[in-house]
C-alpha positions in Angstrom: 96.8 91.4 88.9 96.6 87.7 90.4 96.6 87.2 94.3 98.3 84.2 96.4 95.8 82.0 98.1 95.9 82.7 101.4 97.6 80.5 103.4 96.9 78.2 106.1 97.7 79.2 110.1 99.7 75.7 110.3 101.6 76.8 107.2 102.3 80.5 109.1 103.7 78.2 112.1 105.8 75.5 110.2 107.9 78.4 108.0 108.9 79.7 111.3 110.0 77.2 112.8 111.9 76.2 109.7 113.0 80.0 109.3 114.0 79.7 113.1 115.9 75.9 112.8 117.9 77.3 109.1 121.1 77.4 109.5 123.4 78.5 107.2 120.2 79.4 105.0 119.1 82.9 104.6 115.7 84.1 104.9 115.3 84.8 101.1 116.4 81.2 100.3 113.6 80.0 103.0 111.0 82.0 101.3 111.9 81.6 97.9 111.6 77.6 98.7 107.8 78.4 100.7 107.1 80.3 97.1 106.5 83.7 99.5 108.0 87.1 99.4 110.8 87.8 102.2 108.6 90.1 103.9 105.6 87.8 104.0 108.5 85.6 106.2 109.4 88.5 108.8 105.9 89.5 110.0 104.8 85.9 110.6 107.8 85.4 112.6 107.0 88.2 114.5 103.4 87.0 114.6 103.6 83.5 115.4 107.1 83.2 116.8 106.3 82.6 120.9 103.5 80.3 119.3 106.1 78.0 117.3 108.4 77.9 119.9 105.9 76.9 122.0 104.6 74.1 119.7 107.6 72.8 118.9 108.2 72.5 122.9 111.9 73.6 122.3 112.8 77.2 124.2 115.7 79.0 122.5 118.3 79.4 125.0 120.8 82.5 125.0 123.6 80.7 123.1 121.2 79.7 120.6 119.0 83.7 120.4 122.9 84.8 120.2 123.9 83.0 117.2 120.6 83.8 115.8 121.0 87.1 116.0 124.6 87.1 114.6 123.2 85.8 111.8 120.7 88.4 111.5 123.6 91.1 112.1 125.7 89.4 108.7 122.3 89.4 106.9 121.8 93.0 107.6 125.4 94.2 107.3 125.9 92.7 103.6 122.1 94.1 102.7 123.6 97.6 103.8 126.8 96.8 102.0 124.7 95.8 99.0 123.0 99.0 99.0 125.6 101.1 99.6 127.2 99.5 96.8 124.3 100.4 94.3 123.7 103.9 95.3 128.2 104.1 94.8 127.5 103.3 91.5 123.9 105.7 90.3 126.0 108.3 91.9 128.9 107.7 89.6 126.2 107.7 87.0 125.3 110.9 87.7 128.3 112.8 87.4 
């Protein structure tokens, strides 16, 4: 199996900035645009979030954080609902 070339620190920080300023795009859409897996993007966000904001000169306000958290909550609820539906389909097939 061929491994992807390691990404530069600059690329990772830019990816985190795009994630933080994504608007209505999903994490999956941004990851696909960047040619990486969603989990990589989440890991980079955890690692570089503070550095990216400081470099950008922007600090997230309470309102922005609230909007971001609501967006994330919606995404997680959609993921959960999809998983519950797939579990129901597989459970029905087993009977």
